[in-house]
C-alpha positions in Angstrom: -15.4 -14.8 35.2 -13.6 -16.4 38.2 -10.1 -15.3 39.0 -9.5 -18.4 41.2 -10.4 -21.4 39.0 -6.8 -22.1 38.0 -5.6 -21.4 41.6 -8.0 -23.6 43.6 -5.4 -26.2 44.3 -2.5 -23.8 45.0 -2.1 -23.0 48.7 0.9 -20.7 48.5 0.1 -17.0 48.4 2.2 -14.2 47.0 4.6 -12.6 49.6 3.7 -9.0 50.4 6.6 -6.5 50.1 6.5 -3.0 51.6 8.7 -0.3 50.2 9.9 2.3 52.8 12.4 5.1 53.1 12.9 8.8 53.3 11.1 11.2 51.0 13.0 11.7 47.6 15.2 8.6 48.2 13.5 6.9 45.2 11.0 4.4 46.5 8.4 4.9 43.8 11.1 5.2 41.0 12.4 1.8 42.1 9.0 0.3 42.0 8.3 1.9 38.6 11.5 0.3 37.3 10.3 -3.1 38.5 6.9 -2.7 36.9 8.0 -0.7 33.9 5.3 1.9 34.5 5.6 5.7 34.9 3.3 6.3 37.9 5.7 8.9 39.4 5.1 11.3 36.5 1.4 11.5 37.5 2.2 12.2 41.2 2.0 15.6 42.7 5.6 16.9 43.1 6.8 13.4 42.4 6.0 12.3 45.9 3.6 9.4 46.3 0.2 10.6 47.5 -1.6 7.4 48.2 -0.9 3.8 49.1 -1.1 1.2 46.4 -0.5 -2.4 45.6 1.2 -3.9 42.6 1.2 -7.6 41.8 4.4 -8.7 39.9 4.0 -12.3 38.7 6.9 -14.8 38.8 7.3 -14.7 35.0 7.8 -10.9 35.1 10.2 -11.2 38.1 12.2 -13.8 36.0 12.1 -11.5 32.9 13.5 -8.5 34.9 16.0 -10.5 36.9 17.3 -12.4 33.8 19.5 -15.4 34.6 19.5 -14.6 38.3 16.0 -16.0 38.7 15.0 -19.4 37.2 11.2 -19.8 37.5 11.8 -23.6 37.9 13.5 -22.9 41.3 10.4 -21.2 42.8 6.9 -22.3 43.6 5.8 -18.9 45.0 3.6 -17.0 42.5 5.5 -13.8 42.4 5.6 -10.6 44.6 2.9 -8.2 45.7 4.4 -4.7 46.4 2.8 -2.3 48.7 4.0 1.2 47.8 3.7 3.3 51.0 4.3 7.0 50.5 7.6 8.3 51.8 5.9 10.0 54.8 3.5 7.1 55.5 4.2 4.7 58.3 3.6 1.2 57.0 2.1 0.3 60.4 -1.0 1.4 58.6 -0.9 -1.9 56.9 -1.8 -4.5 59.5 -2.8 -8.1 59.4 -3.7 -10.2 62.4 -1.2 -9.5 65.1 1.3 -7.3 63.3 2.5 -5.7 60.0 0.8 -6.7 56.8 4.1 -6.9 54.9 6.0 -10.2 55.0 9.2 -8.4 54.0 10.3 -4.8 53.3 12.7 -2.9 51.1 14.3 0.1 52.9 15.4 2.5 50.1 18.3 4.7 51.1 20.0 7.3 48.9 23.8 6.4 48.9 24.6 10.1 48.9 22.4 11.1 51.8 22.6 8.0 54.0 20.2 7.9 57.0 17.7 10.7 57.2 15.0 11.3 59.8 12.4 9.2 58.0 14.9 6.4 57.4 15.3 6.2 61.2 11.5 6.3 61.5 11.2 3.4 59.1 14.0 1.4 60.9 12.1 1.9 64.2 8.9 0.6 62.7 10.6 -2.4 61.0 12.2 -3.2 64.4 9.0 -2.9 66.4 7.0 -5.0 63.9 9.9 -7.5 63.5 9.6 -7.3 59.7 12.7 -8.7 57.8 14.1 -6.3 55.3 16.8 -5.6 52.7 18.3 -2.2 52.0 18.3 -0.9 48.5 21.2 1.5 48.3 19.8 3.7 45.6 21.3 6.3 43.1 24.6 4.5 42.5 24.4 6.1 39.0 25.2 9.5 40.6 28.6 8.4 41.9 31.2 10.6 40.1 32.6 8.9 37.1 29.9 6.1 37.1 29.4 4.4 33.7 25.8 3.1 33.5 24.8 -0.3 32.2 21.0 -0.3 31.8 19.2 -3.0 33.9 22.4 -5.0 34.6 23.0 -7.1 37.7 25.1 -5.1 40.2 28.2 -7.3 40.1 28.4 -7.1 36.3 28.1 -3.3 36.3 30.4 -2.9 39.3 33.2 -4.8 37.6 32.8 -2.5 34.6 33.5 0.7 36.6 36.8 2.6 36.9 38.8 2.1 40.2 37.9 5.7 41.2 34.1 5.1 40.8 34.3 1.7 42.5 36.3 3.2 45.4 33.8 6.1 45.9 30.8 3.7 45.9 32.5 1.3 48.4 33.1 4.3 50.7 29.4 5.3 50.5 28.2 1.7 51.0 30.4 1.0 54.0 29.2 4.3 55.6 25.7 3.0 55.1 26.6 -0.4 56.6 28.1 1.6 59.6 24.8 3.5 60.0 22.9 0.2 60.0 25.3 -1.1 62.6 24.7 2.0 64.8 21.0 1.2 64.5 21.6 -2.3 65.8 21.7 -4.3 62.6 24.5 -6.5 61.3 24.6 -5.8 57.6 26.8 -6.4 54.5 26.6 -6.4 50.7 24.0 -9.0 50.0 26.4 -11.4 48.1 28.5 -11.6 51.3 25.6 -12.4 53.6 25.5 -16.1 54.6 22.6 -15.9 57.0 19.8 -13.6 56.0 17.9 -14.3 59.2 20.5 -12.5 61.3 22.1 -10.1 58.8 20.6 -7.4 56.6 21.6 -7.6 52.9 22.5 -4.3 51.2 21.8 -4.2 47.5 23.4 -1.3 45.5 20.9 -0.2 42.9 19.9 2.6 40.5 16.1 3.1 40.0 17.1 5.5 37.2 19.2 3.0 35.1 17.8 -0.3 36.4 21.3 -1.4 37.6 20.9 -3.7 40.6 17.1 -4.1 40.1 17.6 -7.8 39.0 19.4 -8.3 42.3 16.7 -6.7 44.4 14.1 -9.1 42.9 16.4 -12.1 43.3 17.1 -11.4 47.0 13.4 -10.9 47.7 12.3 -14.1 45.9 15.2 -16.0 47.5 14.3 -14.8 51.0 10.6 -15.4 50.6 11.1 -18.9 49.1 13.7 -20.0 51.7 12.5 -18.5 55.0 8.8 -17.6 54.5 7.4 -20.4 52.4 5.5 -21.8 55.4 4.0 -18.5 56.2 2.7 -18.2 52.6 0.7 -21.4 53.0 -3.0 -20.4 53.2 -6.4 -22.0 52.8 -7.0 -20.3 49.5 -10.7 -21.4 49.5 -11.3 -20.1 53.0 -13.2 -16.8 53.8 -11.0 -13.8 52.8 -9.1 -11.6 55.3 -7.5 -8.3 54.3 -6.7 -4.7 55.3 -8.2 -1.5 54.0 -5.6 0.7 52.2 -7.8 3.6 51.3 -11.4 4.7 51.3 -12.3 6.4 48.0 -15.3 7.8 46.1 -15.5 6.1 42.6 -17.8 7.4 39.9 -20.6 4.9 39.4 -19.8 2.9 42.5 -20.0 5.5 45.4 -17.7 4.9 48.3 -15.3 2.0 47.7 -12.3 0.5 49.6 -8.9 -0.4 48.2 -7.9 -3.6 50.0 -4.9 -5.9 50.3 -6.2 -9.5 50.7 -3.7 -11.6 52.5 -5.8 -14.7 53.2 -8.5 -16.7 51.6 -10.9 -15.6 48.8 -13.6 -12.9 48.5 -16.5 -13.4 46.1 -19.0 -11.0 44.6 -22.3 -10.8 46.6 -20.7 -12.1 49.8 -21.3 -10.4 53.2 -18.2 -8.7 54.6 -17.4 -6.9 57.9 -15.2 -3.8 57.7 -13.7 -1.8 60.6 -15.5 1.5 60.9 -15.0 4.8 62.7 -17.7 4.0 65.3 -18.7 0.3 64.8 -17.8 -2.5 62.5 -19.7 -2.2 59.2 -21.6 -5.2 57.9 -22.3 -4.9 54.2 -22.6 -7.0 50.9 -20.1 -6.8 48.1 -21.6 -5.2 45.0 -18.6 -5.4 42.8 -15.0 -6.8 42.9 -12.6 -4.7 40.8 -9.2 -6.0 40.0 -6.5 -3.8 38.4 -4.9 -5.1 35.2 -1.6 -7.0 35.8 1.3 -4.7 36.8 -1.1 -1.8 37.1 -1.2 0.2 40.3 -4.5 0.4 42.1 -4.2 4.1 42.9 -3.4 5.2 39.3 -5.5 2.6 37.6 -8.8 3.9 36.3 -9.7 0.8 34.2 -10.5 -2.2 36.3 -11.6 -5.6 35.4 -14.8 -6.7 37.2 -14.4 -10.3 38.5 -16.5 -12.8 40.4 -13.8 -13.7 43.0 -10.3 -12.9 44.0 -7.8 -15.0 46.0 -5.0 -13.9 48.3 -2.6 -12.3 48.0 -4.0 -9.5 45.9 -4.7 -5.8 45.7 -8.4 -5.1 44.8 -11.2 -2.6 45.1 -14.4 -3.5 46.7 -17.6 -1.6 46.0 -20.4 -2.0 48.6 -23.1 0.0 50.4 -22.5 1.9 53.7 -18.7 2.2 53.4 -18.6 5.9 54.3 -17.3 5.3 57.8 -14.7 2.6 56.8 -11.2 3.4 58.0 -7.9 3.0 56.3 -5.8 0.4 58.1 -8.9 -1.4 59.4 -9.6 -5.1 58.9 -11.9 -6.6 56.2 -13.4 -10.0 56.8 -15.6 -12.2 54.6 -18.4 -13.8 56.7 -19.3 -16.8 54.5 -20.3 -19.8 56.7 -19.6 -18.2 60.0 -21.9 -16.4 62.5 -22.0 -12.6 61.7 -21.6 -11.8 65.4 -18.4 -13.9 65.6 -16.8 -12.0 62.7 -17.9 -8.6 64.1 -16.1 -9.6 67.4 -13.0 -10.6 65.4 -12.9 -7.2 63.7 -13.6 -5.4 67.1 -10.7 -7.3 68.7 -8.3 -6.4 65.9 -9.4 -2.7 66.1 -8.8 -2.8 69.9 -5.2 -3.8 69.3 -4.5 -0.5 67.6 -6.5 1.6 70.1 -4.5 4.6 71.2 -4.1 5.3 74.9 -5.2 8.9 75.7 -5.0 11.1 78.8 -7.3 13.6 80.5 -5.1 16.5 79.5 -3.3 16.9 76.2 -3.6 17.7 72.5 -6.0 16.4 69.8 -4.6 14.2 67.0 -6.3 13.4 63.7 -4.8 11.1 61.1 -5.7 9.5 57.8 -5.4 5.9 58.9 -5.4 3.7 62.0 -1.8 2.8 61.5 -0.5 6.4 61.0 -2.6 7.4 64.1 -0.8 4.7 66.1 2.6 5.7 64.7 2.1 9.5 65.4 0.9 8.9 68.9 3.9 6.6 69.5 6.2 9.5 68.3 4.4 11.9 70.6 4.8 9.6 73.5 8.5 9.4 72.8 8.6 13.2 72.8 6.6 13.2 76.1 3.6 15.1 74.5 0.3 14.0 76.1 -2.7 13.2 73.8 -6.3 13.8 74.9 -8.0 12.5 71.8 -6.8 10.6 68.8 -9.0 9.7 65.8 -9.0 8.9 62.2 -10.6 11.5 59.9 -10.6 15.1 58.8 -10.4 17.9 61.3 -14.0 18.9 62.1 -15.6 21.6 64.4 -16.1 19.1 67.2 -12.3 18.5 67.3 -11.9 22.2 67.9 -14.4 22.1 70.7 -12.5 19.2 72.4 -9.2 21.1 72.0 -10.7 24.2 73.8 -11.2 22.0 76.9 -7.5 21.5 77.5 -6.3 23.2 80.6 -3.0 24.4 79.3 -2.7 26.9 76.4 -0.1 24.8 74.6 -2.5 21.8 74.6 -5.3 23.8 72.9 -3.8 22.4 69.7 -4.7 19.9 66.9 -2.1 17.9 65.0 -3.5 16.9 61.6 -1.6 14.2 59.8 -2.3 13.7 56.1 -6.0 14.9 56.5 -8.1 17.9 55.4 -9.1 20.6 57.8 -12.8 21.4 57.1 -13.5 25.0 56.4 -15.9 25.4 59.4 -13.3 23.9 61.6 -10.8 26.5 60.5 -13.2 29.3 61.3 -14.0 27.8 64.7 -10.2 27.4 65.4 -9.6 31.0 64.5 -12.5 32.2 66.8 -11.5 30.0 69.7 -7.7 30.4 69.5 -7.0 26.7 68.8 -3.8 26.1 66.8 -4.0 23.5 64.0 -0.8 22.0 62.6 -1.3 20.1 59.3 1.5 18.1 57.9 2.1 14.8 56.0 5.4 13.9 57.6 5.2 12.6 61.2 8.5 13.9 62.5 7.9 17.4 61.0 4.6 17.6 62.8 6.1 16.7 66.1 9.0 19.1 65.5 6.6 21.9 64.6 4.6 21.4 67.7 7.7 21.4 69.9 8.9 24.6 68.3 5.5 26.2 68.9 5.5 25.1 72.6 9.1 26.6 73.0 8.0 29.8 71.4 4.9 30.0 73.6 6.9 29.3 76.8 9.5 31.9 75.7 6.7 34.5 75.2 5.1 33.6 78.6 8.5 33.9 80.3 9.0 37.3 78.6 5.7 38.5 79.8 6.7 37.4 83.3 10.0 39.1 82.9 8.4 42.3 81.7 6.1 42.3 84.7 8.5 41.4 87.4 10.8 43.7 89.3 14.4 43.1 88.2 17.3 43.4 90.6 19.9 46.3 90.4 22.6 47.9 92.5 23.7 51.4 91.8 25.9 54.2 93.3 25.3 57.9 93.6 28.3 59.7 92.0 30.1 62.4 93.9 29.5 66.0 92.7 26.5 64.8 90.6 23.6 66.1 92.6 21.4 68.1 90.2 18.5 68.6 92.6 18.1 67.8 96.2 14.4 66.8 96.4 10.9 66.8 94.9 12.3 64.7 93.2 15.9 64.3 94.0 17.9 64.2 90.7 21.3 62.6 90.9 23.9 61.1 88.6 24.4 57.3 89.2 26.5 54.4 88.0 24.7 51.1 87.6 27.0 48.5 89.2 24.9 45.4 88.3 21.4 44.6 87.1 18.8 46.9 85.5 17.4 50.1 86.9 13.8 50.7 85.6 11.3 53.6 85.8 8.7 53.3 88.5 10.7 50.8 90.6 11.1 51.3 94.3 14.5 52.3 95.7 15.9 50.9 98.9 19.0 51.5 101.0 20.4 48.8 103.3 20.9 49.7 106.9 22.8 46.6 108.1 20.9 43.8 106.5 17.6 45.6 106.6 16.5 47.3 103.3 14.7 50.5 103.9 12.6 52.1 101.1 13.8 55.6 100.3 11.7 56.5 97.2 10.7 55.6 93.7 12.4 56.0 90.3 10.3 58.7 88.5 12.6 59.1 85.5 15.9 58.2 83.9 17.9 60.3 81.5 21.0 59.3 79.4 22.8 62.1 77.7 19.8 64.3 78.0 17.4 61.7 76.5 14.6 60.1 78.5 15.0 56.3 78.7 13.0 53.5 80.4 15.9 51.6 81.9 19.6 51.7 82.5 21.8 48.5 82.4 24.9 47.6 84.3 27.9 49.8 83.4 25.7 52.8 82.3 26.1 56.3 83.9 22.7 58.1 83.9 20.8 60.7 85.9 17.9 59.4 87.9 15.0 61.3 89.4 14.0 59.7 92.7 10.7 60.8 94.3 10.8 60.7 98.1 14.2 61.3 99.5 16.3 64.5 100.1 20.0 64.4 99.3 21.8 65.0 102.5 19.1 63.4 104.7 17.8 60.0 103.5 20.5 59.6 100.8 24.1 60.9 100.3 26.6 61.2 97.5 28.6 57.9 97.3 25.6 55.8 98.7 25.0 52.3 97.3 21.3 52.0 96.5 19.2 49.0 95.4 16.0 48.4 93.5 13.7 47.0 96.2 12.6 43.4 95.3 9.3 42.0 96.5 9.9 38.6 98.1 7.7 36.8 95.7 9.6 38.3 92.7 12.9 37.3 94.2 11.7 33.7 94.5 10.5 33.5 90.9 13.8 35.1 89.7 15.9 32.6 91.6 13.9 29.5 91.1 12.3 29.8 87.6 14.0 32.6 85.6 17.7 32.2 86.5 18.5 31.1 82.9 16.6 34.1 81.4 18.3 37.0 83.1 21.8 38.3 82.5 24.8 37.3 84.7 25.1 40.8 86.2 21.4 40.7 87.2 22.0 37.3 88.8 24.9 38.8 90.7 22.7 41.7 92.0 20.0 39.2 92.9 22.4 36.9 94.8 23.9 39.9 96.7 20.3 41.1 97.6 19.3 37.6 98.8 22.5 37.1 100.8 21.8 40.4 102.7 18.1 39.5 103.3 19.0 35.9 104.4 21.4 37.1 107.0 18.4 38.6 108.7 15.9 35.8 107.7 17.4 32.5 106.3 14.1 31.6 104.6 13.5 34.9 102.8 12.5 34.4 99.1 12.5 30.5 99.5 
């Protein structure tokens, strides 16, 4: 049975809508409300696990929006929603030359306002120049709110107490302020005159359905008014789409979930799909279409059809799809040369090729788009990338990571992918760190924290192995033994006196070694070091009291020139103020004799 017979004359495709926002701000709940399904209940932890596509025909849009949408005013066939997970950059979804989505809904919790992933989404929308509206969600949680199930926002807003209205206004204008800080002129949607230069904010509750009619009305209005020309396609032409996900399906083997944004695809046609190594040329075995309003990723009962026209979400079963990549292009060959189509797919894959460096970390991600998004985030954080690929973490990735020159770069960042068991074993054996997360900014943060910790540990090791400066004075009437070793009471004036350090006495500006600290006792107890302000007894091997040293003498821990240089140039932030003072005094004395000492 053909899915296009009734559509062959229609050249307007369905606008594609992406739903973005911070985790837990209610993206899937809002979509559920629109399609009246309960997908979220089947999701792990109520966070979307996969990308999906849901077609909402015009008659359903009209039914949900009520009097706000008159089908007679529209000639677009409805809306196709792409439900991106909260953590998933929608740059995954590409069409020729940019984002697959024509328009986006940015879902923001009115209580929380902008969160890290909201900002991430805003950056992506800006870079891809995708027009968007803001769904200010969870208005039903405003104190004193009286819900009106599925009502348009202005109707329910007028029905609220002054206190509830005033609280909501406060939250909405805070959100409009945050949009302004991000560079967008925004206002409540009914006050926006020019949607091309201003962002419309729609107050909504995914829980009660309040404001949902308005969301659909604004989307349909924007698409009809500003995007109608972009929706004109040659519906009978060879199909073009984007892979959303590569999945094993019982009875079909490896299949691809696809959003078709141009033309038509038919059963038995030859298609070219972007692959991990080379474009894959294969023949369609089956075209599977979810039932109306059903979500691809939760739908297990598909209708097998002979052909499907854009825009649509569909599943394609075909041989040799194991290497297919999420985010890669899909092209129907039809009456064109196969080589030309392969080149077209190669060219589009080259657009999302990630620039790598000779030194850096290894990045693995679930899709081309998320790979691009994570590498962009790493660039911003000035973290170099040596290799970036789509796919699970395998032993060969560990081998590549071991070739990094710096310890901190012997690391793999795994975004939304599995770490194969033998890769984990190899990483343990070869001291390669793997960070696996499904939120981009958390992955970058975690790596940053690891590097800081590593650098702190390295500095501590240096500090532990470097001679630290100290100035101390022999107290009068505190000579307990004159020599072999001399044991004297001292007061540490600045810095740290440690066991086994060499002791010097300045004669003019020339330090002369007089011995070595063999032991330190504080109130009869052996200790390894004495800090500024402490009074301790010190055993100094080498001198005799009354000859090389005297009561009242100022003594110094002798600093090797190399150590003094490291302390002054690299570790000045890591040593206490009194040690810095001792260091400076030591350097001043040495530099009176030799201006370049320790430089």
